[in-house]
ROSE-790112 format. One record per residue (C-alpha): residue in one letter; z, x, y; residue number from 1. Coordinates in steps of 0.5 Angstrom, whole numbers, plus 500, padded with zeros to 3 digits. Layout:
REM residues N
REC  r   up  east  north    k
REC  a    Z     X      Y  NUM
...
This chain:
REM residues 498
REC  r   up  east  north    k
REC  m  959   919    750    1
REC  k  961   917    743    2
REC  r  963   911    745    3
REC  t  957   909    748    4
REC  k  953   910    741    5
REC  k  958   907    737    6
REC  n  957   900    742    7
REC  f  950   901    741    8
REC  l  950   901    733    9
REC  k  955   895    733   10
REC  r  951   891    738   11
REC  n  944   894    733   12
REC  k  948   892    727   13
REC  t  950   885    729   14
REC  a  942   884    732   15
REC  i  939   886    725   16
REC  v  944   882    721   17
REC  f  942   876    726   18
REC  m  935   877    725   19
REC  a  935   879    718   20
REC  a  939   871    718   21
REC  f  935   868    721   22
REC  s  929   870    717   23
REC  l  933   868    711   24
REC  v  932   862    714   25
REC  v  925   861    716   26
REC  f  923   863    709   27
REC  l  928   858    706   28
REC  l  925   853    710   29
REC  a  918   855    708   30
REC  f  919   856    703   31
REC  g  923   849    702   32
REC  l  917   846    706   33
REC  d  912   848    701   34
REC  y  916   847    695   35
REC  y  917   840    697   36
REC  r  909   839    698   37
REC  n  908   842    692   38
REC  s  912   838    688   39
REC  n  909   832    691   40
REC  s  903   834    689   41
REC  s  904   837    683   42
REC  k  907   830    682   43
REC  s  901   826    684   44
REC  e  897   830    678   45
REC  t  902   831    673   46
REC  g  901   822    675   47
REC  n  894   822    674   48
REC  k  894   827    668   49
REC  a  899   822    665   50
REC  k  895   816    666   51
REC  e  889   815    662   52
REC  y  883   810    664   53
REC  e  879   807    658   54
REC  f  871   805    660   55
REC  v  864   805    657   56
REC  q  860   810    657   57
REC  y  853   809    656   58
REC  y  847   813    654   59
REC  i  839   813    654   60
REC  p  834   817    650   61
REC  v  829   819    655   62
REC  v  822   821    653   63
REC  h  816   824    657   64
REC  y  811   818    660   65
REC  t  805   819    656   66
REC  d  809   819    650   67
REC  s  807   813    646   68
REC  i  814   811    644   69
REC  e  817   805    646   70
REC  t  824   804    642   71
REC  i  828   808    637   72
REC  s  833   806    632   73
REC  i  841   809    632   74
REC  a  838   812    624   75
REC  d  832   815    628   76
REC  l  837   819    634   77
REC  k  842   821    628   78
REC  n  836   823    624   79
REC  k  832   828    629   80
REC  f  839   830    632   81
REC  a  842   832    625   82
REC  s  836   836    623   83
REC  g  831   837    628   84
REC  g  825   833    630   85
REC  a  818   835    630   86
REC  e  819   834    638   87
REC  e  824   839    643   88
REC  l  831   836    643   89
REC  f  836   836    649   90
REC  i  842   833    650   91
REC  s  847   833    655   92
REC  s  853   839    654   93
REC  a  858   835    658   94
REC  d  856   830    653   95
REC  s  855   833    647   96
REC  n  862   830    644   97
REC  n  862   824    646   98
REC  v  855   823    642   99
REC  k  857   827    636  100
REC  k  862   822    635  101
REC  l  857   816    637  102
REC  l  852   818    633  103
REC  k  857   820    627  104
REC  l  855   827    627  105
REC  s  859   833    626  106
REC  d  854   837    629  107
REC  f  848   838    632  108
REC  s  841   841    629  109
REC  s  841   849    633  110
REC  k  834   847    634  111
REC  v  838   841    639  112
REC  q  839   844    647  113
REC  a  845   843    651  114
REC  l  843   843    658  115
REC  n  845   839    665  116
REC  s  844   832    666  117
REC  s  838   834    671  118
REC  d  835   841    667  119
REC  i  834   836    662  120
REC  i  831   831    667  121
REC  n  826   836    670  122
REC  k  825   839    662  123
REC  v  822   831    660  124
REC  a  818   830    666  125
REC  e  815   836    664  126
REC  k  811   834    659  127
REC  g  810   830    652  128
REC  n  813   831    646  129
REC  r  820   832    649  130
REC  l  827   827    647  131
REC  a  834   828    650  132
REC  i  840   823    651  133
REC  v  843   823    658  134
REC  p  849   819    661  135
REC  f  846   813    664  136
REC  s  847   815    671  137
REC  q  843   821    671  138
REC  v  836   817    668  139
REC  t  831   817    674  140
REC  f  824   814    674  141
REC  r  821   821    673  142
REC  v  822   819    665  143
REC  k  821   814    661  144
REC  s  828   811    659  145
REC  l  827   808    651  146
REC  k  830   802    648  147
REC  v  835   803    643  148
REC  e  834   797    637  149
REC  g  829   793    641  150
REC  e  835   793    647  151
REC  f  832   795    654  152
REC  l  839   798    657  153
REC  w  836   796    664  154
REC  d  834   789    662  155
REC  k  840   784    664  156
REC  t  839   780    658  157
REC  a  840   786    653  158
REC  t  847   784    650  159
REC  n  848   788    644  160
REC  y  845   795    647  161
REC  p  847   800    641  162
REC  l  848   807    645  163
REC  k  854   807    648  164
REC  t  862   809    646  165
REC  k  869   807    649  166
REC  i  871   814    653  167
REC  k  878   816    655  168
REC  t  878   820    662  169
REC  r  885   822    668  170
REC  s  879   820    673  171
REC  e  880   813    676  172
REC  r  873   815    680  173
REC  e  870   816    673  174
REC  a  872   810    670  175
REC  k  870   805    675  176
REC  n  863   808    675  177
REC  t  862   805    668  178
REC  f  854   801    667  179
REC  n  854   794    671  180
REC  p  849   790    669  181
REC  a  850   786    676  182
REC  k  847   792    680  183
REC  v  840   792    677  184
REC  t  835   789    681  185
REC  l  828   789    678  186
REC  l  821   788    683  187
REC  t  815   787    679  188
REC  n  809   789    682  189
REC  i  802   786    681  190
REC  g  795   787    683  191
REC  d  789   784    686  192
REC  v  789   776    684  193
REC  i  783   773    687  194
REC  l  783   766    685  195
REC  g  776   765    687  196
REC  r  769   765    685  197
REC  h  768   765    677  198
REC  v  776   764    677  199
REC  a  776   758    682  200
REC  y  770   755    677  201
REC  k  774   756    670  202
REC  m  780   753    674  203
REC  r  776   747    675  204
REC  t  773   747    668  205
REC  y  780   747    664  206
REC  n  783   743    669  207
REC  d  789   746    670  208
REC  y  790   751    676  209
REC  n  795   755    673  210
REC  h  791   757    667  211
REC  p  790   764    669  212
REC  w  796   765    669  213
REC  l  799   763    663  214
REC  k  799   769    658  215
REC  m  802   773    664  216
REC  a  807   769    667  217
REC  g  813   770    663  218
REC  l  813   777    664  219
REC  i  813   777    672  220
REC  k  818   771    674  221
REC  k  823   775    670  222
REC  g  823   780    675  223
REC  d  829   778    680  224
REC  v  822   780    686  225
REC  a  815   779    684  226
REC  f  810   781    688  227
REC  a  802   780    688  228
REC  d  796   782    692  229
REC  l  793   775    694  230
REC  e  786   777    696  231
REC  t  784   770    697  232
REC  p  785   764    702  233
REC  l  788   757    699  234
REC  s  784   751    703  235
REC  d  781   745    702  236
REC  r  776   746    708  237
REC  i  771   748    704  238
REC  a  768   748    697  239
REC  p  769   755    693  240
REC  p  762   759    693  241
REC  d  761   761    685  242
REC  e  757   767    687  243
REC  g  758   771    694  244
REC  m  763   776    697  245
REC  a  767   772    700  246
REC  f  773   767    696  247
REC  i  777   762    697  248
REC  a  782   757    693  249
REC  p  784   750    693  250
REC  q  790   750    695  251
REC  k  792   747    688  252
REC  a  792   754    686  253
REC  v  798   755    690  254
REC  s  801   752    683  255
REC  g  799   759    679  256
REC  l  804   763    684  257
REC  k  809   759    683  258
REC  l  809   759    675  259
REC  a  809   766    675  260
REC  g  815   766    680  261
REC  i  811   771    685  262
REC  d  817   772    691  263
REC  v  812   776    696  264
REC  v  804   776    697  265
REC  a  802   781    700  266
REC  l  795   779    705  267
REC  a  793   786    708  268
REC  n  787   786    704  269
REC  n  779   785    706  270
REC  h  778   777    703  271
REC  s  784   774    706  272
REC  t  781   772    712  273
REC  n  773   771    709  274
REC  f  773   764    711  275
REC  g  776   765    718  276
REC  t  783   765    722  277
REC  n  783   757    721  278
REC  v  783   757    714  279
REC  f  787   764    714  280
REC  s  793   760    718  281
REC  e  792   754    713  282
REC  t  794   759    708  283
REC  l  800   761    712  284
REC  d  802   754    713  285
REC  l  802   753    705  286
REC  l  805   760    703  287
REC  k  810   757    708  288
REC  k  811   750    705  289
REC  e  812   752    698  290
REC  k  817   758    700  291
REC  i  813   764    698  292
REC  k  814   770    703  293
REC  y  808   774    706  294
REC  v  807   781    708  295
REC  g  801   784    712  296
REC  g  798   778    715  297
REC  g  801   773    720  298
REC  i  799   769    727  299
REC  n  799   775    730  300
REC  s  800   783    730  301
REC  a  807   782    731  302
REC  e  808   778    725  303
REC  a  802   782    720  304
REC  y  805   789    722  305
REC  k  813   788    722  306
REC  p  817   789    715  307
REC  l  819   782    711  308
REC  i  826   784    709  309
REC  v  828   780    702  310
REC  e  835   781    700  311
REC  k  837   781    693  312
REC  n  844   783    689  313
REC  g  846   786    694  314
REC  l  840   790    696  315
REC  k  835   789    702  316
REC  f  828   791    701  317
REC  a  823   792    706  318
REC  f  815   790    705  319
REC  l  810   793    709  320
REC  d  802   792    708  321
REC  f  796   795    711  322
REC  n  789   794    709  323
REC  s  784   799    710  324
REC  i  777   796    708  325
REC  i  772   793    712  326
REC  g  770   787    713  327
REC  a  778   784    715  328
REC  i  780   780    722  329
REC  k  785   785    725  330
REC  a  791   781    727  331
REC  t  791   781    735  332
REC  e  797   780    739  333
REC  n  794   772    741  334
REC  t  790   772    735  335
REC  p  792   771    727  336
REC  g  789   777    722  337
REC  v  792   783    718  338
REC  a  794   790    719  339
REC  k  789   795    719  340
REC  f  788   802    719  341
REC  a  783   807    718  342
REC  i  782   811    713  343
REC  k  776   814    709  344
REC  p  771   811    705  345
REC  w  771   806    709  346
REC  s  772   809    717  347
REC  e  768   816    718  348
REC  v  775   820    719  349
REC  d  782   818    718  350
REC  n  784   815    724  351
REC  q  790   818    725  352
REC  s  793   813    731  353
REC  d  793   808    725  354
REC  i  797   813    721  355
REC  q  802   813    726  356
REC  v  803   806    727  357
REC  i  804   806    720  358
REC  k  809   812    720  359
REC  t  813   808    725  360
REC  n  814   802    722  361
REC  i  816   805    716  362
REC  v  822   808    720  363
REC  a  824   802    724  364
REC  a  824   798    717  365
REC  r  828   804    714  366
REC  k  834   802    718  367
REC  q  834   795    716  368
REC  a  834   796    709  369
REC  d  835   799    704  370
REC  i  829   801    699  371
REC  i  822   801    702  372
REC  i  815   799    699  373
REC  v  809   800    703  374
REC  e  802   797    699  375
REC  f  796   800    701  376
REC  h  789   796    701  377
REC  w  784   803    700  378
REC  g  780   808    697  379
REC  v  774   808    692  380
REC  e  771   802    688  381
REC  y  771   803    681  382
REC  s  774   810    681  383
REC  p  780   812    678  384
REC  n  781   818    683  385
REC  p  785   817    689  386
REC  i  781   821    694  387
REC  q  785   825    699  388
REC  s  785   820    705  389
REC  q  789   816    700  390
REC  i  793   822    698  391
REC  n  794   825    705  392
REC  v  797   817    707  393
REC  a  801   816    701  394
REC  h  806   822    703  395
REC  a  806   821    710  396
REC  a  809   814    708  397
REC  i  814   817    704  398
REC  d  815   823    708  399
REC  s  817   817    713  400
REC  g  822   814    708  401
REC  a  818   809    704  402
REC  d  820   809    697  403
REC  v  815   806    693  404
REC  i  807   806    694  405
REC  i  803   801    691  406
REC  g  795   801    691  407
REC  t  790   795    691  408
REC  h  782   794    692  409
REC  p  779   799    686  410
REC  h  779   794    682  411
REC  v  781   799    677  412
REC  v  787   803    674  413
REC  q  788   810    679  414
REC  a  792   816    678  415
REC  l  800   816    678  416
REC  e  804   821    682  417
REC  s  811   822    683  418
REC  y  812   825    690  419
REC  k  819   828    693  420
REC  n  822   823    687  421
REC  r  818   817    690  422
REC  p  813   814    685  423
REC  v  806   813    688  424
REC  f  801   807    684  425
REC  y  795   809    687  426
REC  s  791   802    684  427
REC  l  795   797    680  428
REC  g  788   794    678  429
REC  n  785   787    679  430
REC  f  790   783    676  431
REC  i  786   776    676  432
REC  f  780   777    677  433
REC  d  772   775    674  434
REC  q  769   782    675  435
REC  e  767   781    667  436
REC  w  761   787    667  437
REC  s  766   792    665  438
REC  i  771   794    660  439
REC  e  775   799    667  440
REC  t  774   792    671  441
REC  k  778   788    666  442
REC  q  784   792    665  443
REC  g  790   793    670  444
REC  i  798   795    670  445
REC  v  804   791    672  446
REC  a  809   796    674  447
REC  e  815   794    674  448
REC  t  820   798    678  449
REC  y  827   798    676  450
REC  f  833   800    682  451
REC  y  841   801    680  452
REC  n  844   801    686  453
REC  k  839   803    691  454
REC  k  837   809    686  455
REC  l  830   807    682  456
REC  i  832   809    676  457
REC  s  826   806    671  458
REC  v  819   804    671  459
REC  l  814   800    666  460
REC  i  808   800    665  461
REC  y  805   793    662  462
REC  p  798   795    660  463
REC  y  793   788    660  464
REC  q  786   785    659  465
REC  i  783   779    663  466
REC  e  779   775    658  467
REC  d  774   770    660  468
REC  y  773   771    668  469
REC  n  780   769    669  470
REC  q  785   770    665  471
REC  p  790   777    664  472
REC  h  794   778    657  473
REC  l  798   783    654  474
REC  a  793   789    652  475
REC  t  792   790    645  476
REC  l  794   797    642  477
REC  e  787   800    643  478
REC  q  787   797    650  479
REC  e  793   800    651  480
REC  r  792   807    649  481
REC  q  785   805    654  482
REC  i  789   804    660  483
REC  f  794   809    659  484
REC  s  788   815    657  485
REC  r  784   814    663  486
REC  i  791   813    668  487
REC  f  795   820    665  488
REC  t  788   824    666  489
REC  a  788   822    673  490
REC  s  795   822    675  491
REC  l  797   828    680  492
REC  s  803   830    677  493
REC  p  806   833    672  494
REC  d  811   827    670  495
REC  f  805   822    669  496
REC  r  800   826    666  497
REC  y  797   829    660  498
């Protein structure tokens, strides 16, 4: 019995020693593998940390759209952020030290609030009298980007933009994310272009079919893509009537569109088919010949309703265009005309089937393009306030994937809105027209929409006034005040409202 017990203990001792040795080997192997991995990872991290990258960081001062300031100097920025200004001041907390060095400040005023960039954008978009400095990559259209020393960062010709500084980083990704002006694409949007009636008379009188465009062409053609609502058929079949509500202009009038660099015209309106399908078809042929693209109209419904794809700077823009005003010829499967939909006040009810067609076409366009621009010809004439039917359609379009909504027809400027971080321009107003009988019908806005890659990062609004029954010019300070007052009083979201 004792011998058996001794042998048992001997055998178990051997097993225990073996198991302990085995466990030790497993532990060492696991530890060694983990150490190897960590060592390599540490070496990799150490290597990354050891390597520094240098890049140029750009900063942009931003304010609310209702603030009248357009440009600011480095000296003014330094003074405000050192001493405190009349406005509320914000700085990106992550970039405060870089901005201090850039402005040559030892410290900011106690009035300066340091917040995350996204929180700053929301703060500035809430109301006026706020000024912030944020990195360029954090800017959105919901706040107004300021020029610095007269240089606008989003303008590709701004070669001397001063609010920038060299920064060292251990992040290769951050270094590669520096500002690249080649990634900026400017879409310029203008309202109703009606070249008939008194406008046609003025062109004949001056013997110059470019005359209506002369004072604004430079602004428009600087855009990478310029988009206009063409409300006049262009044909030599019929002499332009000097009176009435049917508009037509000679084909020579296309030279003004060319002078201003118009790339795309919207045809879904109540005047492009004023003189029937033959004249309308001639207009389509002329636009093709002059290499001006069109949307919202066509030789049949397939062409009128389909999105127009325009590629620029590696971005694909899809344009869609729909008319709700009575009097237009609707395109059919076999006949020319425009894309139509029915909503109030030009219809007793909002036609949900028509709205569904719009939504379906936007969804289809989303699969083909990066940016979706939708123009609607709609609304109550001469009122700055969009009606609920317009609002519902705009929201439905954005819910379906639209990025920018452009409104035309009311003959005056209407409210702006930011809905789900997408802008709605309910009406840009007349651009070239002869409604000289009121100041409101003589005034409008050009909307510049700047995209950085696929992101809408800035909107610039240029007010103008039409003179001599045909020719818009940039607004004076007093005219500008009148136009902005109407827009910012009517607007539907805090971003664009007093």
